[in-house]
C-alpha positions in Angstrom: 0.0 0.0 0.0 2.9 2.3 0.8 4.3 1.9 -2.7 0.9 2.7 -4.2 0.7 5.8 -2.0 4.1 6.9 -3.0 3.2 6.4 -6.7 0.0 8.4 -6.2 1.9 11.3 -4.6 4.6 11.2 -7.3 1.8 11.3 -10.0 0.3 14.4 -8.3 3.7 16.1 -8.3 4.2 15.3 -12.0 0.7 16.6 -12.9 1.3 19.7 -10.9 4.6 20.5 -12.5 3.1 19.8 -15.9 0.4 22.3 -15.2 3.0 24.9 -14.4 4.8 24.2 -17.7 1.6 24.7 -19.6 0.7 28.0 -18.0 0.0 30.5 -20.8 2.8 33.0 -21.7 4.0 35.1 -24.6 6.3 33.9 -27.3 7.7 36.7 -29.5 9.2 35.5 -32.8 10.9 38.4 -34.6 12.6 39.1 -37.9 14.8 42.1 -38.5 16.9 43.3 -41.4 20.1 42.9 -39.3 22.0 39.7 -39.6 23.5 39.5 -36.1 23.8 41.4 -32.9 21.6 41.8 -29.8 18.1 43.1 -29.4 16.8 44.4 -26.0 13.3 44.0 -24.5 12.4 46.9 -22.2 9.6 47.6 -19.8 8.0 51.0 -19.4 7.7 53.3 -16.4 7.0 57.0 -16.4 7.7 57.7 -20.0 11.0 55.8 -19.8 12.0 52.3 -20.9 14.3 50.0 -18.8 16.1 46.9 -20.0 14.3 43.7 -19.0 15.7 41.0 -21.3 17.9 40.5 -24.3 18.2 38.1 -27.2 20.8 37.3 -29.8 19.9 38.0 -33.5 20.9 35.1 -35.6 20.4 35.4 -39.4 18.0 38.2 -38.8 15.8 36.2 -36.4 15.2 36.6 -32.6 12.8 35.4 -30.0 11.6 36.2 -26.4 9.5 34.1 -24.0 7.9 35.2 -20.8 4.6 35.8 -18.9 2.7 39.0 -18.2 -0.1 39.5 -15.7 -2.0 41.4 -18.3 -1.3 43.1 -21.6 1.2 46.0 -21.1 3.6 48.3 -23.0 7.2 47.2 -23.7 9.8 48.3 -26.1 12.3 46.6 -28.5 15.6 48.3 -29.4 19.0 47.5 -30.7 20.5 50.1 -28.4 20.8 49.1 -24.8 21.0 52.8 -23.8 17.8 53.7 -25.6 15.3 54.8 -22.9 12.8 57.0 -24.8 12.0 55.8 -28.3 12.2 52.1 -28.9 9.8 50.1 -31.1 6.6 50.1 -29.0 4.9 46.7 -28.5 2.0 45.8 -26.3 2.7 42.3 -25.1 0.0 39.8 -24.0 0.2 36.1 -23.3 -0.1 34.9 -26.9 2.3 34.0 -29.8 3.3 37.3 -31.3 5.1 38.0 -34.6 7.3 41.0 -35.0 8.9 42.3 -38.2 11.3 45.2 -37.9 12.7 47.3 -40.7 15.4 49.5 -39.2 14.8 52.1 -41.9 11.4 52.7 -40.2 12.4 54.1 -36.8 8.8 54.8 -35.8 7.1 51.4 -35.7 7.4 47.7 -36.3 4.9 45.4 -37.8 3.3 43.3 -35.0 0.6 40.6 -35.2 -0.8 38.3 -32.6 -1.5 41.0 -30.0 -5.0 42.4 -29.9 -3.8 45.1 -27.5 -1.2 46.2 -29.9 -3.7 46.3 -32.8 -5.9 48.6 -30.6 -2.9 50.8 -30.0 -2.2 51.1 -33.7 -5.8 52.0 -34.4 -5.5 54.8 -31.8 -2.3 56.1 -33.4 -4.1 56.2 -36.8 -7.0 58.3 -35.4 -5.3 60.7 -33.0 -6.7 63.8 -34.7 -10.1 64.7 -33.1 -9.8 61.7 -30.8 -11.9 61.4 -27.7 -10.3 59.4 -24.9 -13.6 58.9 -23.1 -15.0 57.1 -26.2 -12.0 54.8 -26.3 -12.4 53.9 -22.6 -16.1 53.3 -22.9 -15.5 50.9 -25.8 -12.6 49.2 -24.0 -13.1 49.6 -20.2 -10.8 46.7 -19.3 -8.0 47.6 -21.6 -4.5 48.4 -20.5 -4.1 50.3 -23.8 -6.9 52.7 -22.9 -5.4 53.3 -19.5 -2.0 53.9 -20.9 -3.2 56.4 -23.5 -5.1 58.3 -20.8 -2.0 58.3 -18.6 0.5 59.1 -21.4 -1.3 61.4 -23.7 -4.1 63.1 -21.8 -3.1 63.4 -18.1 -1.2 66.6 -18.8 -4.0 68.5 -20.5 -7.1 67.3 -18.7 -8.4 68.8 -15.5 -8.5 66.8 -12.3 -12.3 66.4 -12.7 -12.0 65.2 -16.3 -9.4 62.6 -15.3 -11.7 61.4 -12.4 -14.6 61.1 -14.8 -12.5 59.0 -17.2 -11.1 56.8 -14.4 -14.7 56.0 -13.3 -15.3 54.4 -16.8 -12.7 51.7 -16.3 -13.5 48.2 -15.2 -12.7 47.5 -11.5 -10.3 44.7 -12.7 -7.7 47.4 -13.5 -7.7 48.9 -10.0 -4.2 47.6 -9.4 -2.8 48.7 -12.8 0.2 51.1 -12.4 -1.3 53.6 -14.9 -4.6 53.8 -12.9 -2.8 54.2 -9.6 -0.5 56.9 -11.0 -3.5 58.7 -12.6 -5.1 58.9 -9.2 -1.9 60.4 -7.8 -1.8 62.9 -10.6 -5.3 64.0 -9.9 -4.4 64.6 -6.2 -1.4 66.7 -7.2 -3.2 68.6 -9.9 -5.8 69.8 -7.4 -3.0 71.3 -5.3 -1.6 73.4 -8.1 -4.7 74.6 -9.9 -5.1 78.3 -10.7 -5.9 80.2 -7.5 -3.9 77.8 -5.3 -0.7 78.6 -3.5 2.3 77.5 -5.4 4.0 74.4 -3.9 7.5 75.4 -2.7 10.6 73.4 -3.4 14.4 73.7 -3.7 16.6 73.0 -6.7 20.2 72.8 -7.7 21.7 75.4 -10.0 24.3 74.7 -12.7 27.0 75.9 -10.4 25.8 73.5 -7.6 24.0 76.0 -5.4 20.7 75.1 -3.7 18.0 77.7 -4.1 14.3 77.9 -3.1 11.4 78.8 -5.4 9.8 80.9 -2.7 12.9 83.1 -2.4 11.9 84.6 -5.7 8.4 85.5 -4.7 7.7 89.3 -4.4 7.4 89.8 -8.1 5.6 88.0 -10.9 7.4 84.8 -11.5 7.1 82.2 -14.3 7.8 78.6 -13.2 8.9 77.0 -16.4 9.4 73.3 -17.1 11.6 72.5 -20.1 14.6 70.4 -21.3 17.4 70.7 -23.8 16.1 67.6 -25.7 12.5 69.0 -26.0 12.0 70.4 -29.5 8.9 72.5 -28.7 10.7 74.0 -25.6 13.7 75.0 -27.7 11.5 76.5 -30.4 9.6 78.5 -27.8 12.7 79.9 -26.1 13.4 82.8 -28.5 9.9 84.3 -27.8 10.4 83.6 -24.0 13.7 85.5 -24.1 11.9 88.4 -25.8 9.2 88.6 -23.2 11.7 88.2 -20.4 13.8 91.1 -21.7 10.7 93.2 -22.1 9.5 92.9 -18.5 12.5 92.0 -16.3 13.1 95.7 -15.5 9.5 95.8 -14.1 10.2 92.9 -11.8 9.3 89.8 -13.9 11.5 86.8 -13.4 11.6 83.1 -14.6 12.5 80.1 -12.5 13.3 77.3 -15.0 13.3 73.6 -14.1 15.0 71.3 -16.6 14.1 67.6 -17.1 17.5 66.9 -18.5 19.6 63.9 -17.6 23.0 65.2 -18.6 24.4 68.4 -17.1 26.4 69.2 -20.2 23.3 69.1 -22.5 21.4 71.3 -20.0 24.1 74.0 -19.6 24.9 74.0 -23.3 21.2 74.7 -24.2 21.0 77.5 -21.6 24.1 79.2 -23.2 23.1 78.6 -26.8 19.5 79.9 -26.3 20.6 82.9 -24.2 18.4 82.0 -21.2 19.7 84.4 -18.6 17.2 83.7 -15.8 17.3 81.3 -12.9 17.8 77.5 -13.6 17.6 74.4 -11.5 17.6 70.6 -12.2 18.0 67.3 -10.4 18.9 65.7 -13.8 16.3 62.9 -13.3 14.5 63.2 -16.6 10.7 62.4 -16.0 11.5 61.4 -12.4 12.2 65.1 -11.7 11.0 65.9 -8.2 9.7 69.4 -9.0 7.9 68.1 -12.1 6.1 65.5 -9.8 5.1 68.3 -7.4 3.3 70.1 -10.2 2.0 67.0 -12.0 3.9 68.0 -15.2 3.3 65.3 -17.8 4.3 67.3 -20.9 6.8 70.1 -21.6 7.0 72.9 -22.1 4.7 73.6 -19.1 4.6 76.7 -17.0 2.8 78.3 -14.0 2.6 82.1 -13.5 2.9 83.0 -9.9 2.0 86.3 -8.4 4.1 88.3 -5.8 2.3 86.5 -2.9 3.1 83.1 -4.2 -0.3 82.2 -5.7 -0.8 80.6 -9.1 -2.7 82.9 -11.4 -2.3 81.3 -14.8 -0.7 78.3 -16.5 0.7 77.2 -19.8 0.9 80.7 -21.3 2.7 80.7 -24.6 4.8 83.7 -25.8 2.1 86.1 -27.0 -0.3 85.0 -24.3 2.3 85.6 -21.6 3.2 89.0 -23.1 -0.4 90.0 -23.1 -0.9 88.8 -19.5 2.2 90.6 -18.2 1.2 93.7 -20.0 -2.1 93.6 -18.2 -0.5 92.9 -14.8 2.2 95.6 -15.1 -0.1 98.4 -16.3 
């Protein structure tokens, strides 16, 4: 009897182990117009990609295997240091085919992932797109949550984001995008027009620590930018013009850079002639001041009155000029 009992237990163990082996996962089979080398699979957090896995390219072929809790955004790249613009891929636990043409730096051809197909449809319809309609049609979709988080959180009001969050299926409650959107709502409510500006300190290019509030007493523009941000750099000449026009009246700018490299930051300051106050912790999208103001896109700015209250936000050159002209009359 003991031998039968042992045999029964052994059978249970084999069955159990077999069930683990058969758990669903993803298998990515890829082709690329590169004969050899290494390709990297990266996961996504806060607009940045981090290396998760790598695979050898053999005769233009590569593969990855793994398991995800739910569909989510990843990136594929030939450059291990690439953190911002890999080939986007929404992975789910299915066989997925990927075809990469390195001449096309924007996208890869991906089949086998319904989530990725939904993402591609969104990219094709961005003009005049309504995020609430996407969520209503796909309430349990990670893709819809990602798009709200990535592309709309910066421009929508706290109430609008809350209304969109209420449309999601409860099964996504533990999704990182949903959790972070709730945090963004809480921060946005603290820095709405009419609220007192949130104070913080920052490090200048020469290593000094300065406080935002030490520049209160005049009208102050809190400006978020970066050397790598094309729209920021294109806006700088007009910002320089407005600054020079009103600085003698007491207007100042407190600029926070989302750069990662000090050399790039200081070079852009000099090249663009930005003679106002600058700080940065060189942490890219993990910038502490950016988090305090729920900054999700740059350029972004907040106009602060002499008492430290936020009176306007995201004023572009001509709008800023008009507002300051009104204030200094």
